[in-house]
N, C-alpha and C positions, 0 to 999 in steps of 0.2 A: 467234656461231659462230667459234671460233678457226680460223684458216686453217693447215693443215698441208701444203698442196700443195708438192710437191717435197722433202718431208722423210721420212726413214726412222725409224720407231719400232720398237724391240724390246720385246716383251712376254714376260716369262718366266712360266711357269705359265699360259700363254695358252690352254690347251685347253678350259677350262671356268670357271665361276664368275666371280669378279672379273676374272680375266685375259681371259676370252673377251669379256665385256661391254665391257671397256676397249679391247680390240683393235678390236672392231667400231665403237665410238664414235670412235676415232682414225681409222679408215678412212672413216667417214662424214664426217669433217671434212677428208679429203683426204690423209691419211698413207699411205705404203706401209708396211705392217705386216709385221714378221717375228715369227712366233709360235714361241717355244721351249718345249718341254715334253718330258717323258719318254714321253708317250703319243702315238705317231705318228698314229694314225687320228683321234683327237680333235683334235689340232693341225691336221691337214689340213682337218677340218670347219670349224674357226675361220678358217683361211685362205680357204676357199670363201666363208664369210659376209662376210669383209672385202672380198674381191674383187668382191662385188656392189656395193660402194660405190666403191672405188678399186682398179683393176687392179694386179696385181703382188705381192699378199700371198703369203708363202711360209711353210711350216712347217719347223722344224728340231728334231731330236731331240737331247736332251742329258740329262745327269745332274748336277743342281746340287750334289750331294754330292761330286762328283769334279772337282777343280780343272782337270785336263787336259781333261776333257770340256767344261767351261765355256769354256776358252780356244779349243778347236776350234770350238765353236758360234759364238762371237763372230767368229772369223776367217771362218767360213763365211757369216755374215750380211753381213759387210763385203764379201767377195768377190762375193756374189750381188746385193747391193743398193747397193753403192758407198759405204757409210758408215753411221754411226748418229748421228742428231740428237737422239733422245729415247729414254729407257729407263724402262720401268715394271718394276722389280725386284720381282715379285709372288710368285714361287713360294715355297711353304712348306707346313708340315704341323703337325699338333697331335694331342695325345692326353691324355685324362683319366687321372690316377692320383695318389693321395696320394704325397707326397714319400718317405715311409718304405717305400712299396710299389713305387715305380717301379723298373723294371729299369735298371741302369746303361747297358745297351746302348740302351734307348729314350731315355734322357737324351742320350747321345752322338749318337744319330741326329738328334734334334730340333735340337741345337746345330749339328750339321754341316750340315743342310739350311737351317735358318732363319737362322743367323748367319754361319757360315763360308761357306755357299753364296752368301748375299747379298753378302758381301765379295768373293768371287771374281768374280761377275758385274759388280759395280760397278767394281772395280779395272780389269778388262779393258776395259770400255766407256769408263771415264774416260780410260784411256791412248789409246784410239782417238780420242776426242773431242779430246784434247790434240793428237794428231798431225794431225787435220783442221784445227785452228786457227780454228774458227768458233763455239766455245762449245757449249752444249748444255743439256739439262734431264734430270734424273734424279729419279724418284719411287720410294720404297721402300714396301712394305707392312709397317707395324709392326702395332699392334693397340691397341684401348682397354686391353687387358691389359698393355701395355708401361708404363703408369703407374698402373693400378688393378689390384690383385691379385684373383685369382679362385681359390678353393679347387680343388684337384686339377688345376690347369693351371700348376703351378709351373715346369716345364721350358719350356712354351710362352711363358709370360709373361716368364721370364728371358731367353729367346732374343730375344724381341721388344723387350725393354728394351735389349738389346745393339744391335739394329737401329736403334733410335731414336738411341742415342749415336753409332753408326757414321755415321748420316746427318749429325749435327751436325758431326762432324769433317770429313767430306767437304765439307760446305757451306763450312766455313772454309778448308780447304786447297786447294780447287779454285776459289776465288773469282777469283784472278788469271787463270785460264783462261776466265772468264766461263761457268762451268758452275754452274747453280743446282741445289741438291739439297734436296729436302723429303721428308716421309713422311706417309702417311695412317695414321690410327688407327681402323680400322673397329670398330664394335660388332658385334652379331649380325646377319649378313647371310644371307639364304636361299641357301645353297650346299650342295654335297655335304659340306663339312666340318662344317657346323652341322646337317645333317640329323638326326643322332641326338638332338639337343636339341629341335629343332622338331617331331620326330615324336611327342613326348609332350604330351598335351593339358594336363596340369597345368603343365608348364614353359612351354608356349606362352602360357597365360593369365598366368602370372607375368611373363613378359617384356613382354607388351603392357601389363599394368597398371602396370609400373614404368618404362615408356618414355614420356616426355612427349608425343611425337608420336603415340602410340597405335598403333604398329605396329613390326614389325622391318624391317630394311633389305632392299633389293633390289640385285642387282649393278649395275643401271643407275644407282642413286644414287651408287655408288662411281665408275663410269665417267665420269660428268660432272665429278666433282672431279678425277680423274686427268687428264682431257683439259685442264682449265683449268690445272692446275699444270705441265703439259708445254708449255703454249702461251706465246707472247710476252706475253699478257695478265697472266701471273704473273711477269714478269721482275724484279719488286722483292720477291718472296717468296723467302726463302732461309733454310735451317736451321730450318724449322718442322715440327713434328709436328701435324697437323690432325685433331682428333677428329671422327669422323663416325659418330655412334651414336644419333641421335635424342634425345639427352639422357639415355640410360639410365645413364650413370655419374655423373650429377649427385648422386645419393644413394648413391654407391658402386656396386659391380658387382652385376647380378642374381645371386642366390644359387642357382646350379645345384646346389650341395651346401652343407650347413651343419652345424655341430656345436653341440651343447648343451654349453657350457663349464662347466656345473655338474657334469657327469659326470667322475669322477676315474679316471684310468688306463684310459680307454676312448674309442674314437672310433666312434660310431655315426652314420654319414653319412645314414642313412635316417630315423631317428626325428625329428630336428628338422624336416626338410622335411615330414614327415607332419602336423606341427602347423600348417603354413602355411595361410592362408585362400584357397588358389588351387585349389579343387576344380572339376572339370569341371561 
């Protein structure tokens, strides 16, 4: 059990899913947790769960797509909690759509939240850590899709590939300030974002059959890795993207959508999948 007593951890996108599980895990290990999310009531609920383990958890409302909102949020956390020792930059979003059908506004929004927003948060927190002069730890949420492509998730995968490279640059440039920066690359984890996939029996069977550990992930699987990377036990890990997907990408990515490439001048995303041996 890594000891976070006396440390302040900021978790973005902390109202639910990976963020909530990680916030609670950090509080269980002694951290005072600041939960930042755009949904106030859900963030307050996470703060309540965290305070059951370590008193002092607080919720903060912000919009990750707005640089000014991010800056205000970080300043509010510092004022309320006295500083920031660890950051889990987790907030993000995703949407299925073929590249040729995707609305440009959807592409822009995904990039703004997932990549630009991650930069805003990390830059503001890094500046605060530098000001404090005692180092720190930063973990970003990338994705297994940041290195392995998945059809119809082009915008999401591209944005997360950017997050992975952002992490590497930060790990290099913040080294003299003794700030470690790493990223996690989750596979399919049972959260609200993956609900549409896991709600379909055929897709559930496909995922389980193609994942060597024989199951999809739970938020608690991610939380334990995040807590480790934010702890002093991981002080010699820097600039790494750590895949945590049960081995599902060992044989490429699970094919939520697939094409039959013998078809000329047409893209039937349903027919190829109907041929798969993953029937209920």
